[in-house]
mmJSON file of the N, C-alpha and C atoms, coordinates in Angstrom:
{"data_MODEL":{"atom_site":{
"group_PDB":["ATOM","ATOM","ATOM","ATOM","ATOM","ATOM","ATOM","ATOM","ATOM","ATOM","ATOM","ATOM","ATOM","ATOM","ATOM","ATOM","ATOM","ATOM","ATOM","ATOM","ATOM","ATOM","ATOM","ATOM","ATOM","ATOM","ATOM","ATOM","ATOM","ATOM","ATOM","ATOM","ATOM","ATOM","ATOM","ATOM","ATOM","ATOM","ATOM","ATOM","ATOM","ATOM","ATOM","ATOM","ATOM","ATOM","ATOM","ATOM","ATOM","ATOM","ATOM","ATOM","ATOM","ATOM","ATOM","ATOM","ATOM","ATOM","ATOM","ATOM","ATOM","ATOM","ATOM","ATOM","ATOM","ATOM","ATOM","ATOM","ATOM","ATOM","ATOM","ATOM","ATOM","ATOM","ATOM","ATOM","ATOM","ATOM","ATOM","ATOM","ATOM","ATOM","ATOM","ATOM","ATOM","ATOM","ATOM","ATOM","ATOM","ATOM","ATOM","ATOM","ATOM","ATOM","ATOM","ATOM","ATOM","ATOM","ATOM","ATOM","ATOM","ATOM","ATOM","ATOM","ATOM","ATOM","ATOM","ATOM","ATOM","ATOM","ATOM","ATOM","ATOM","ATOM","ATOM","ATOM","ATOM","ATOM","ATOM","ATOM","ATOM","ATOM","ATOM","ATOM","ATOM","ATOM","ATOM","ATOM","ATOM","ATOM","ATOM","ATOM","ATOM","ATOM","ATOM","ATOM","ATOM","ATOM","ATOM","ATOM","ATOM","ATOM","ATOM","ATOM","ATOM","ATOM","ATOM","ATOM","ATOM","ATOM","ATOM","ATOM","ATOM","ATOM","ATOM","ATOM","ATOM","ATOM","ATOM","ATOM","ATOM","ATOM","ATOM","ATOM","ATOM","ATOM","ATOM","ATOM","ATOM","ATOM","ATOM","ATOM","ATOM","ATOM","ATOM","ATOM","ATOM","ATOM","ATOM","ATOM","ATOM","ATOM","ATOM","ATOM","ATOM","ATOM","ATOM","ATOM","ATOM","ATOM","ATOM","ATOM","ATOM","ATOM","ATOM","ATOM","ATOM","ATOM","ATOM","ATOM","ATOM","ATOM","ATOM","ATOM","ATOM","ATOM","ATOM","ATOM","ATOM","ATOM","ATOM","ATOM","ATOM"],
"id":[1,2,3,4,5,6,7,8,9,10,11,12,13,14,15,16,17,18,19,20,21,22,23,24,25,26,27,28,29,30,31,32,33,34,35,36,37,38,39,40,41,42,43,44,45,46,47,48,49,50,51,52,53,54,55,56,57,58,59,60,61,62,63,64,65,66,67,68,69,70,71,72,73,74,75,76,77,78,79,80,81,82,83,84,85,86,87,88,89,90,91,92,93,94,95,96,97,98,99,100,101,102,103,104,105,106,107,108,109,110,111,112,113,114,115,116,117,118,119,120,121,122,123,124,125,126,127,128,129,130,131,132,133,134,135,136,137,138,139,140,141,142,143,144,145,146,147,148,149,150,151,152,153,154,155,156,157,158,159,160,161,162,163,164,165,166,167,168,169,170,171,172,173,174,175,176,177,178,179,180,181,182,183,184,185,186,187,188,189,190,191,192,193,194,195,196,197,198,199,200,201,202,203,204,205,206,207,208,209,210,211,212,213],
"type_symbol":["N","C","C","N","C","C","N","C","C","N","C","C","N","C","C","N","C","C","N","C","C","N","C","C","N","C","C","N","C","C","N","C","C","N","C","C","N","C","C","N","C","C","N","C","C","N","C","C","N","C","C","N","C","C","N","C","C","N","C","C","N","C","C","N","C","C","N","C","C","N","C","C","N","C","C","N","C","C","N","C","C","N","C","C","N","C","C","N","C","C","N","C","C","N","C","C","N","C","C","N","C","C","N","C","C","N","C","C","N","C","C","N","C","C","N","C","C","N","C","C","N","C","C","N","C","C","N","C","C","N","C","C","N","C","C","N","C","C","N","C","C","N","C","C","N","C","C","N","C","C","N","C","C","N","C","C","N","C","C","N","C","C","N","C","C","N","C","C","N","C","C","N","C","C","N","C","C","N","C","C","N","C","C","N","C","C","N","C","C","N","C","C","N","C","C","N","C","C","N","C","C","N","C","C","N","C","C","N","C","C","N","C","C"],
"label_atom_id":["N","CA","C","N","CA","C","N","CA","C","N","CA","C","N","CA","C","N","CA","C","N","CA","C","N","CA","C","N","CA","C","N","CA","C","N","CA","C","N","CA","C","N","CA","C","N","CA","C","N","CA","C","N","CA","C","N","CA","C","N","CA","C","N","CA","C","N","CA","C","N","CA","C","N","CA","C","N","CA","C","N","CA","C","N","CA","C","N","CA","C","N","CA","C","N","CA","C","N","CA","C","N","CA","C","N","CA","C","N","CA","C","N","CA","C","N","CA","C","N","CA","C","N","CA","C","N","CA","C","N","CA","C","N","CA","C","N","CA","C","N","CA","C","N","CA","C","N","CA","C","N","CA","C","N","CA","C","N","CA","C","N","CA","C","N","CA","C","N","CA","C","N","CA","C","N","CA","C","N","CA","C","N","CA","C","N","CA","C","N","CA","C","N","CA","C","N","CA","C","N","CA","C","N","CA","C","N","CA","C","N","CA","C","N","CA","C","N","CA","C","N","CA","C","N","CA","C","N","CA","C","N","CA","C","N","CA","C","N","CA","C","N","CA","C","N","CA","C"],
"label_alt_id":[null,null,null,null,null,null,null,null,null,null,null,null,null,null,null,null,null,null,null,null,null,null,null,null,null,null,null,null,null,null,null,null,null,null,null,null,null,null,null,null,null,null,null,null,null,null,null,null,null,null,null,null,null,null,null,null,null,null,null,null,null,null,null,null,null,null,null,null,null,null,null,null,null,null,null,null,null,null,null,null,null,null,null,null,null,null,null,null,null,null,null,null,null,null,null,null,null,null,null,null,null,null,null,null,null,null,null,null,null,null,null,null,null,null,null,null,null,null,null,null,null,null,null,null,null,null,null,null,null,null,null,null,null,null,null,null,null,null,null,null,null,null,null,null,null,null,null,null,null,null,null,null,null,null,null,null,null,null,null,null,null,null,null,null,null,null,null,null,null,null,null,null,null,null,null,null,null,null,null,null,null,null,null,null,null,null,null,null,null,null,null,null,null,null,null,null,null,null,null,null,null,null,null,null,null,null,null,null,null,null,null,null,null],
"label_comp_id":["MET","MET","MET","TYR","TYR","TYR","SER","SER","SER","TYR","TYR","TYR","ASP","ASP","ASP","GLY","GLY","GLY","ILE","ILE","ILE","GLN","GLN","GLN","LEU","LEU","LEU","VAL","VAL","VAL","TYR","TYR","TYR","GLN","GLN","GLN","PHE","PHE","PHE","PRO","PRO","PRO","ILE","ILE","ILE","GLU","GLU","GLU","GLU","GLU","GLU","ASP","ASP","ASP","GLN","GLN","GLN","GLN","GLN","GLN","LYS","LYS","LYS","ILE","ILE","ILE","ARG","ARG","ARG","SER","SER","SER","ILE","ILE","ILE","SER","SER","SER","THR","THR","THR","ILE","ILE","ILE","SER","SER","SER","GLY","GLY","GLY","LEU","LEU","LEU","LYS","LYS","LYS","ALA","ALA","ALA","ALA","ALA","ALA","THR","THR","THR","VAL","VAL","VAL","GLU","GLU","GLU","GLU","GLU","GLU","LEU","LEU","LEU","LYS","LYS","LYS","SER","SER","SER","VAL","VAL","VAL","GLY","GLY","GLY","SER","SER","SER","GLU","GLU","GLU","TYR","TYR","TYR","CYS","CYS","CYS","VAL","VAL","VAL","SER","SER","SER","LEU","LEU","LEU","MET","MET","MET","ASP","ASP","ASP","SER","SER","SER","LEU","LEU","LEU","PRO","PRO","PRO","SER","SER","SER","ARG","ARG","ARG","LEU","LEU","LEU","ASP","ASP","ASP","ALA","ALA","ALA","LEU","LEU","LEU","ARG","ARG","ARG","GLU","GLU","GLU","ALA","ALA","ALA","LYS","LYS","LYS","GLN","GLN","GLN","GLY","GLY","GLY","HIS","HIS","HIS","THR","THR","THR","GLU","GLU","GLU","TYR","TYR","TYR"],
"label_asym_id":["A","A","A","A","A","A","A","A","A","A","A","A","A","A","A","A","A","A","A","A","A","A","A","A","A","A","A","A","A","A","A","A","A","A","A","A","A","A","A","A","A","A","A","A","A","A","A","A","A","A","A","A","A","A","A","A","A","A","A","A","A","A","A","A","A","A","A","A","A","A","A","A","A","A","A","A","A","A","A","A","A","A","A","A","A","A","A","A","A","A","A","A","A","A","A","A","A","A","A","A","A","A","A","A","A","A","A","A","A","A","A","A","A","A","A","A","A","A","A","A","A","A","A","A","A","A","A","A","A","A","A","A","A","A","A","A","A","A","A","A","A","A","A","A","A","A","A","A","A","A","A","A","A","A","A","A","A","A","A","A","A","A","A","A","A","A","A","A","A","A","A","A","A","A","A","A","A","A","A","A","A","A","A","A","A","A","A","A","A","A","A","A","A","A","A","A","A","A","A","A","A","A","A","A","A","A","A","A","A","A","A","A","A"],
"label_entity_id":["1","1","1","1","1","1","1","1","1","1","1","1","1","1","1","1","1","1","1","1","1","1","1","1","1","1","1","1","1","1","1","1","1","1","1","1","1","1","1","1","1","1","1","1","1","1","1","1","1","1","1","1","1","1","1","1","1","1","1","1","1","1","1","1","1","1","1","1","1","1","1","1","1","1","1","1","1","1","1","1","1","1","1","1","1","1","1","1","1","1","1","1","1","1","1","1","1","1","1","1","1","1","1","1","1","1","1","1","1","1","1","1","1","1","1","1","1","1","1","1","1","1","1","1","1","1","1","1","1","1","1","1","1","1","1","1","1","1","1","1","1","1","1","1","1","1","1","1","1","1","1","1","1","1","1","1","1","1","1","1","1","1","1","1","1","1","1","1","1","1","1","1","1","1","1","1","1","1","1","1","1","1","1","1","1","1","1","1","1","1","1","1","1","1","1","1","1","1","1","1","1","1","1","1","1","1","1","1","1","1","1","1","1"],
"label_seq_id":[1,1,1,2,2,2,3,3,3,4,4,4,5,5,5,6,6,6,7,7,7,8,8,8,9,9,9,10,10,10,11,11,11,12,12,12,13,13,13,14,14,14,15,15,15,16,16,16,17,17,17,18,18,18,19,19,19,20,20,20,21,21,21,22,22,22,23,23,23,24,24,24,25,25,25,26,26,26,27,27,27,28,28,28,29,29,29,30,30,30,31,31,31,32,32,32,33,33,33,34,34,34,35,35,35,36,36,36,37,37,37,38,38,38,39,39,39,40,40,40,41,41,41,42,42,42,43,43,43,44,44,44,45,45,45,46,46,46,47,47,47,48,48,48,49,49,49,50,50,50,51,51,51,52,52,52,53,53,53,54,54,54,55,55,55,56,56,56,57,57,57,58,58,58,59,59,59,60,60,60,61,61,61,62,62,62,63,63,63,64,64,64,65,65,65,66,66,66,67,67,67,68,68,68,69,69,69,70,70,70,71,71,71],
"pdbx_PDB_ins_code":[null,null,null,null,null,null,null,null,null,null,null,null,null,null,null,null,null,null,null,null,null,null,null,null,null,null,null,null,null,null,null,null,null,null,null,null,null,null,null,null,null,null,null,null,null,null,null,null,null,null,null,null,null,null,null,null,null,null,null,null,null,null,null,null,null,null,null,null,null,null,null,null,null,null,null,null,null,null,null,null,null,null,null,null,null,null,null,null,null,null,null,null,null,null,null,null,null,null,null,null,null,null,null,null,null,null,null,null,null,null,null,null,null,null,null,null,null,null,null,null,null,null,null,null,null,null,null,null,null,null,null,null,null,null,null,null,null,null,null,null,null,null,null,null,null,null,null,null,null,null,null,null,null,null,null,null,null,null,null,null,null,null,null,null,null,null,null,null,null,null,null,null,null,null,null,null,null,null,null,null,null,null,null,null,null,null,null,null,null,null,null,null,null,null,null,null,null,null,null,null,null,null,null,null,null,null,null,null,null,null,null,null,null],
"Cartn_x":[129.499,130.057,129.272,128.875,128.122,126.668,125.813,124.39,123.947,122.732,122.212,122.226,121.97,122.003,123.39,124.432,125.797,126.078,125.595,125.794,125.054,123.857,123.103,123.836,124.514,125.246,126.384,127.003,128.073,127.532,126.318,125.702,124.636,124.878,123.891,123.616,124.644,124.491,125.112,124.519,125.137,125.05,126.054,126.001,125.456,125.171,124.54,125.298,126.617,127.424,127.294,127.296,127.151,125.779,124.746,123.409,123.358,124.037,124.077,124.815,125.91,126.648,125.766,125.013,124.155,123.119,122.512,121.493,122.076,123.353,123.932,124.372,124.42,124.814,123.588,123.628,122.459,122.799,124.083,124.478,125.394,125.551,126.455,127.892,128.291,129.663,129.871,128.837,128.917,129.05,128.329,128.419,129.811,130.362,131.718,132.735,132.627,133.569,133.453,132.226,132.023,132.561,132.398,132.908,134.42,135.075,136.537,137.008,136.33,136.695,136.588,135.511,135.321,136.36,136.65,137.646,139.023,139.336,140.631,140.72,139.58,139.589,139.684,139.506,139.589,141.054,141.49,142.881,143.205,144.448,144.861,144.802,145.033,144.965,143.55,142.565,141.174,140.888,141.361,141.155,141.832,143.043,143.769,143.008,142.482,141.743,140.477,139.826,138.649,139.027,140.119,140.577,140.989,141.654,142.082,140.889,139.801,138.631,137.702,137.978,137.09,136.897,137.952,137.723,136.768,136.923,136.023,134.606,134.485,133.155,132.461,133.222,132.652,132.284,133.129,132.812,131.522,131.376,130.163,128.935,129.087,127.976,127.588,128.594,128.309,127.597,128.079,127.467,126.034,125.771,124.422,123.534,124.072,123.345,122.8,123.662,123.391,122.372,122.168,121.282,122.08,121.578,122.234,123.463,124.464,125.677,125.924,126.954,127.3,127.931,128.32,128.986,127.941],
"Cartn_y":[103.858,103.657,102.601,101.528,100.477,100.55,100.365,100.332,98.877,98.708,97.345,96.688,97.481,96.929,96.391,97.121,96.66,95.354,95.216,93.978,92.843,93.124,92.095,91.641,92.57,92.2,91.245,91.407,90.499,89.087,88.953,87.646,87.365,87.791,87.6,86.124,85.291,83.856,83.109,83.264,82.651,81.128,80.514,79.071,78.804,77.591,77.227,77.773,77.629,78.098,79.607,80.364,81.815,82.2,81.461,81.744,81.554,80.541,80.315,81.448,81.939,83.061,84.298,84.562,85.74,85.664,84.516,84.362,84.482,84.15,84.154,85.541,86.522,87.88,88.601,88.931,89.563,90.835,91.219,92.433,93.265,94.527,95.412,94.907,94.477,93.981,92.707,91.88,90.689,91.051,92.093,92.565,93.116,93.878,94.414,93.287,92.288,91.163,90.4,90.18,89.467,90.277,91.594,92.467,92.404,92.486,92.407,91.06,89.989,88.646,88.556,89.093,89.055,89.916,91.094,91.97,91.325,90.563,89.872,88.798,88.257,87.188,87.72,89.032,89.635,89.891,89.427,89.602,91.048,91.442,92.816,93.111,92.103,92.314,92.727,92.121,92.459,93.906,94.31,95.687,96.676,96.353,97.226,97.336,96.217,96.262,97.108,97.05,97.894,99.367,99.687,101.078,101.564,100.712,101.088,101.327,100.603,100.743,101.876,102.496,103.534,104.697,105.239,106.346,105.976,104.794,104.406,104.165,103.682,103.49,104.835,105.819,107.152,107.806,107.647,108.179,107.562,106.259,105.577,106.091,106.361,106.882,108.275,109.117,110.463,110.387,109.527,109.383,108.867,108.051,107.505,108.473,109.651,110.674,110.09,109.372,108.738,107.605,107.084,105.938,104.649,103.623,102.311,102.312,101.542,101.378,99.892,99.586,98.18,97.533,98.343,97.792,97.313],
"Cartn_z":[84.567,83.256,82.478,83.126,82.448,82.858,81.894,82.193,82.361,82.773,82.867,81.496,80.455,79.097,78.782,79.183,78.956,79.656,80.877,81.621,80.927,80.437,79.732,78.479,77.789,76.58,76.892,78.052,78.447,78.56,79.031,79.232,78.175,76.944,75.889,75.64,75.686,75.475,76.653,77.851,79.03,79.0,79.579,79.763,81.16,81.445,82.719,83.924,83.922,85.051,85.233,84.138,84.219,84.757,84.365,84.874,86.381,86.888,88.329,89.025,88.429,89.006,89.081,88.01,87.978,89.093,89.261,90.304,91.703,91.869,93.208,93.659,92.772,93.152,93.69,94.981,95.583,96.35,96.384,97.089,96.2,96.565,95.824,95.933,97.121,97.275,96.455,96.352,95.512,94.043,93.628,92.248,91.959,92.913,92.745,92.618,93.472,93.438,92.118,91.66,90.394,89.222,89.284,88.223,88.159,89.312,89.357,88.817,89.197,88.726,87.202,86.649,85.197,84.49,85.045,84.421,84.399,85.436,85.474,84.396,83.989,82.991,81.556,81.388,80.059,79.735,78.588,78.187,77.851,78.08,77.797,76.302,75.455,74.009,73.596,74.221,73.916,74.311,75.486,75.945,75.001,74.568,73.645,72.327,71.834,70.565,70.695,71.848,72.066,72.08,72.758,72.803,71.414,70.654,69.306,68.383,68.61,67.743,68.178,69.308,69.823,68.85,68.226,67.283,66.141,65.567,64.472,64.984,66.202,66.786,67.005,67.496,67.707,66.385,65.358,64.027,63.494,63.66,63.197,63.938,65.215,66.004,65.53,65.252,64.737,63.388,62.509,61.188,61.289,62.273,62.469,63.232,63.528,64.292,65.59,66.278,67.568,67.468,66.272,66.083,66.148,65.503,65.508,64.615,65.01,64.215,63.995,63.214,62.974,64.198,65.168,66.347,67.295],
"occupancy":[1.0,1.0,1.0,1.0,1.0,1.0,1.0,1.0,1.0,1.0,1.0,1.0,1.0,1.0,1.0,1.0,1.0,1.0,1.0,1.0,1.0,1.0,1.0,1.0,1.0,1.0,1.0,1.0,1.0,1.0,1.0,1.0,1.0,1.0,1.0,1.0,1.0,1.0,1.0,1.0,1.0,1.0,1.0,1.0,1.0,1.0,1.0,1.0,1.0,1.0,1.0,1.0,1.0,1.0,1.0,1.0,1.0,1.0,1.0,1.0,1.0,1.0,1.0,1.0,1.0,1.0,1.0,1.0,1.0,1.0,1.0,1.0,1.0,1.0,1.0,1.0,1.0,1.0,1.0,1.0,1.0,1.0,1.0,1.0,1.0,1.0,1.0,1.0,1.0,1.0,1.0,1.0,1.0,1.0,1.0,1.0,1.0,1.0,1.0,1.0,1.0,1.0,1.0,1.0,1.0,1.0,1.0,1.0,1.0,1.0,1.0,1.0,1.0,1.0,1.0,1.0,1.0,1.0,1.0,1.0,1.0,1.0,1.0,1.0,1.0,1.0,1.0,1.0,1.0,1.0,1.0,1.0,1.0,1.0,1.0,1.0,1.0,1.0,1.0,1.0,1.0,1.0,1.0,1.0,1.0,1.0,1.0,1.0,1.0,1.0,1.0,1.0,1.0,1.0,1.0,1.0,1.0,1.0,1.0,1.0,1.0,1.0,1.0,1.0,1.0,1.0,1.0,1.0,1.0,1.0,1.0,1.0,1.0,1.0,1.0,1.0,1.0,1.0,1.0,1.0,1.0,1.0,1.0,1.0,1.0,1.0,1.0,1.0,1.0,1.0,1.0,1.0,1.0,1.0,1.0,1.0,1.0,1.0,1.0,1.0,1.0,1.0,1.0,1.0,1.0,1.0,1.0,1.0,1.0,1.0,1.0,1.0,1.0],
"B_iso_or_equiv":[0.0,0.0,0.0,0.0,0.0,0.0,0.0,0.0,0.0,0.0,0.0,0.0,0.0,0.0,0.0,0.0,0.0,0.0,0.0,0.0,0.0,0.0,0.0,0.0,0.0,0.0,0.0,0.0,0.0,0.0,0.0,0.0,0.0,0.0,0.0,0.0,0.0,0.0,0.0,0.0,0.0,0.0,0.0,0.0,0.0,0.0,0.0,0.0,0.0,0.0,0.0,0.0,0.0,0.0,0.0,0.0,0.0,0.0,0.0,0.0,0.0,0.0,0.0,0.0,0.0,0.0,0.0,0.0,0.0,0.0,0.0,0.0,0.0,0.0,0.0,0.0,0.0,0.0,0.0,0.0,0.0,0.0,0.0,0.0,0.0,0.0,0.0,0.0,0.0,0.0,0.0,0.0,0.0,0.0,0.0,0.0,0.0,0.0,0.0,0.0,0.0,0.0,0.0,0.0,0.0,0.0,0.0,0.0,0.0,0.0,0.0,0.0,0.0,0.0,0.0,0.0,0.0,0.0,0.0,0.0,0.0,0.0,0.0,0.0,0.0,0.0,0.0,0.0,0.0,0.0,0.0,0.0,0.0,0.0,0.0,0.0,0.0,0.0,0.0,0.0,0.0,0.0,0.0,0.0,0.0,0.0,0.0,0.0,0.0,0.0,0.0,0.0,0.0,0.0,0.0,0.0,0.0,0.0,0.0,0.0,0.0,0.0,0.0,0.0,0.0,0.0,0.0,0.0,0.0,0.0,0.0,0.0,0.0,0.0,0.0,0.0,0.0,0.0,0.0,0.0,0.0,0.0,0.0,0.0,0.0,0.0,0.0,0.0,0.0,0.0,0.0,0.0,0.0,0.0,0.0,0.0,0.0,0.0,0.0,0.0,0.0,0.0,0.0,0.0,0.0,0.0,0.0,0.0,0.0,0.0,0.0,0.0,0.0],
"pdbx_formal_charge":[null,null,null,null,null,null,null,null,null,null,null,null,null,null,null,null,null,null,null,null,null,null,null,null,null,null,null,null,null,null,null,null,null,null,null,null,null,null,null,null,null,null,null,null,null,null,null,null,null,null,null,null,null,null,null,null,null,null,null,null,null,null,null,null,null,null,null,null,null,null,null,null,null,null,null,null,null,null,null,null,null,null,null,null,null,null,null,null,null,null,null,null,null,null,null,null,null,null,null,null,null,null,null,null,null,null,null,null,null,null,null,null,null,null,null,null,null,null,null,null,null,null,null,null,null,null,null,null,null,null,null,null,null,null,null,null,null,null,null,null,null,null,null,null,null,null,null,null,null,null,null,null,null,null,null,null,null,null,null,null,null,null,null,null,null,null,null,null,null,null,null,null,null,null,null,null,null,null,null,null,null,null,null,null,null,null,null,null,null,null,null,null,null,null,null,null,null,null,null,null,null,null,null,null,null,null,null,null,null,null,null,null,null],
"auth_seq_id":[1,1,1,2,2,2,3,3,3,4,4,4,5,5,5,6,6,6,7,7,7,8,8,8,9,9,9,10,10,10,11,11,11,12,12,12,13,13,13,14,14,14,15,15,15,16,16,16,17,17,17,18,18,18,19,19,19,20,20,20,21,21,21,22,22,22,23,23,23,24,24,24,25,25,25,26,26,26,27,27,27,28,28,28,29,29,29,30,30,30,31,31,31,32,32,32,33,33,33,34,34,34,35,35,35,36,36,36,37,37,37,38,38,38,39,39,39,40,40,40,41,41,41,42,42,42,43,43,43,44,44,44,45,45,45,46,46,46,47,47,47,48,48,48,49,49,49,50,50,50,51,51,51,52,52,52,53,53,53,54,54,54,55,55,55,56,56,56,57,57,57,58,58,58,59,59,59,60,60,60,61,61,61,62,62,62,63,63,63,64,64,64,65,65,65,66,66,66,67,67,67,68,68,68,69,69,69,70,70,70,71,71,71],
"auth_comp_id":["MET","MET","MET","TYR","TYR","TYR","SER","SER","SER","TYR","TYR","TYR","ASP","ASP","ASP","GLY","GLY","GLY","ILE","ILE","ILE","GLN","GLN","GLN","LEU","LEU","LEU","VAL","VAL","VAL","TYR","TYR","TYR","GLN","GLN","GLN","PHE","PHE","PHE","PRO","PRO","PRO","ILE","ILE","ILE","GLU","GLU","GLU","GLU","GLU","GLU","ASP","ASP","ASP","GLN","GLN","GLN","GLN","GLN","GLN","LYS","LYS","LYS","ILE","ILE","ILE","ARG","ARG","ARG","SER","SER","SER","ILE","ILE","ILE","SER","SER","SER","THR","THR","THR","ILE","ILE","ILE","SER","SER","SER","GLY","GLY","GLY","LEU","LEU","LEU","LYS","LYS","LYS","ALA","ALA","ALA","ALA","ALA","ALA","THR","THR","THR","VAL","VAL","VAL","GLU","GLU","GLU","GLU","GLU","GLU","LEU","LEU","LEU","LYS","LYS","LYS","SER","SER","SER","VAL","VAL","VAL","GLY","GLY","GLY","SER","SER","SER","GLU","GLU","GLU","TYR","TYR","TYR","CYS","CYS","CYS","VAL","VAL","VAL","SER","SER","SER","LEU","LEU","LEU","MET","MET","MET","ASP","ASP","ASP","SER","SER","SER","LEU","LEU","LEU","PRO","PRO","PRO","SER","SER","SER","ARG","ARG","ARG","LEU","LEU","LEU","ASP","ASP","ASP","ALA","ALA","ALA","LEU","LEU","LEU","ARG","ARG","ARG","GLU","GLU","GLU","ALA","ALA","ALA","LYS","LYS","LYS","GLN","GLN","GLN","GLY","GLY","GLY","HIS","HIS","HIS","THR","THR","THR","GLU","GLU","GLU","TYR","TYR","TYR"],
"auth_asym_id":["A","A","A","A","A","A","A","A","A","A","A","A","A","A","A","A","A","A","A","A","A","A","A","A","A","A","A","A","A","A","A","A","A","A","A","A","A","A","A","A","A","A","A","A","A","A","A","A","A","A","A","A","A","A","A","A","A","A","A","A","A","A","A","A","A","A","A","A","A","A","A","A","A","A","A","A","A","A","A","A","A","A","A","A","A","A","A","A","A","A","A","A","A","A","A","A","A","A","A","A","A","A","A","A","A","A","A","A","A","A","A","A","A","A","A","A","A","A","A","A","A","A","A","A","A","A","A","A","A","A","A","A","A","A","A","A","A","A","A","A","A","A","A","A","A","A","A","A","A","A","A","A","A","A","A","A","A","A","A","A","A","A","A","A","A","A","A","A","A","A","A","A","A","A","A","A","A","A","A","A","A","A","A","A","A","A","A","A","A","A","A","A","A","A","A","A","A","A","A","A","A","A","A","A","A","A","A","A","A","A","A","A","A"],
"auth_atom_id":["N","CA","C","N","CA","C","N","CA","C","N","CA","C","N","CA","C","N","CA","C","N","CA","C","N","CA","C","N","CA","C","N","CA","C","N","CA","C","N","CA","C","N","CA","C","N","CA","C","N","CA","C","N","CA","C","N","CA","C","N","CA","C","N","CA","C","N","CA","C","N","CA","C","N","CA","C","N","CA","C","N","CA","C","N","CA","C","N","CA","C","N","CA","C","N","CA","C","N","CA","C","N","CA","C","N","CA","C","N","CA","C","N","CA","C","N","CA","C","N","CA","C","N","CA","C","N","CA","C","N","CA","C","N","CA","C","N","CA","C","N","CA","C","N","CA","C","N","CA","C","N","CA","C","N","CA","C","N","CA","C","N","CA","C","N","CA","C","N","CA","C","N","CA","C","N","CA","C","N","CA","C","N","CA","C","N","CA","C","N","CA","C","N","CA","C","N","CA","C","N","CA","C","N","CA","C","N","CA","C","N","CA","C","N","CA","C","N","CA","C","N","CA","C","N","CA","C","N","CA","C","N","CA","C","N","CA","C","N","CA","C","N","CA","C","N","CA","C"],
"pdbx_PDB_model_num":[1,1,1,1,1,1,1,1,1,1,1,1,1,1,1,1,1,1,1,1,1,1,1,1,1,1,1,1,1,1,1,1,1,1,1,1,1,1,1,1,1,1,1,1,1,1,1,1,1,1,1,1,1,1,1,1,1,1,1,1,1,1,1,1,1,1,1,1,1,1,1,1,1,1,1,1,1,1,1,1,1,1,1,1,1,1,1,1,1,1,1,1,1,1,1,1,1,1,1,1,1,1,1,1,1,1,1,1,1,1,1,1,1,1,1,1,1,1,1,1,1,1,1,1,1,1,1,1,1,1,1,1,1,1,1,1,1,1,1,1,1,1,1,1,1,1,1,1,1,1,1,1,1,1,1,1,1,1,1,1,1,1,1,1,1,1,1,1,1,1,1,1,1,1,1,1,1,1,1,1,1,1,1,1,1,1,1,1,1,1,1,1,1,1,1,1,1,1,1,1,1,1,1,1,1,1,1,1,1,1,1,1,1]
}}}
């Protein structure tokens, strides 16, 4: 579901502590554990807002003919 680009976007402006976490992940199980930890820290309101905005995001993508959008 997520590409490496998506993961990079999460850490677009990492702070020192996040950079250390990224360097410490060296196995698939470590990546899974870190992913679960990060998902738990995301608020449900944020997830709902992303889901609510999905139709407009898809419309923008169609209008851009699969090119760049404002999102």
